[in-house]
C-alpha positions in Angstrom: 0.0 0.0 0.0 2.9 2.4 0.8 4.1 2.2 -2.8 0.5 2.8 -4.2 0.2 5.9 -2.0 3.6 7.2 -3.1 2.6 6.9 -6.8 -0.5 9.0 -6.1 1.5 11.6 -4.2 1.4 14.9 -6.0 5.0 15.6 -4.8 6.3 12.5 -6.5 9.8 13.2 -7.7 10.2 16.1 -5.3 13.0 15.6 -2.7 10.7 16.0 0.3 7.9 13.9 -1.4 10.4 11.1 -1.9 12.1 11.3 1.5 9.2 11.4 3.9 8.5 7.7 3.6 11.8 7.1 5.5 10.8 9.4 8.3 9.4 8.3 11.7 5.7 7.7 11.9 4.3 9.5 14.9 1.2 7.4 15.5 0.2 3.7 15.5 -2.5 4.3 12.9 -4.0 7.0 10.7 -6.8 9.0 12.3 -9.3 11.8 11.5 -7.9 15.2 12.6 -10.5 17.9 13.1 -8.5 20.8 11.8 -8.3 19.0 8.4 -12.0 18.3 8.0 -12.8 14.7 7.4 -9.4 13.8 6.0 -7.6 10.8 7.6 -3.9 11.7 8.4 -0.8 9.8 9.3 1.9 12.2 10.4 5.6 11.6 9.6 8.5 13.4 11.4 12.0 13.9 10.0 15.0 13.2 12.2 15.0 16.6 13.8 11.3 16.5 14.8 11.4 12.8 15.7 13.9 13.6 18.5 11.3 15.9 20.1 8.5 13.2 20.2 
């Protein structure tokens, strides 16, 4: 599924769009986040942010 999501990512080919899949996932599963309407989110953190979690 990860590869299928990456193919649909509008940032495909962008340095950040390619790199985030190697970042730390900040939750056990995706969830609805109120500030983003009814979108389901799974948050990734780069090495700098991951050290703050």
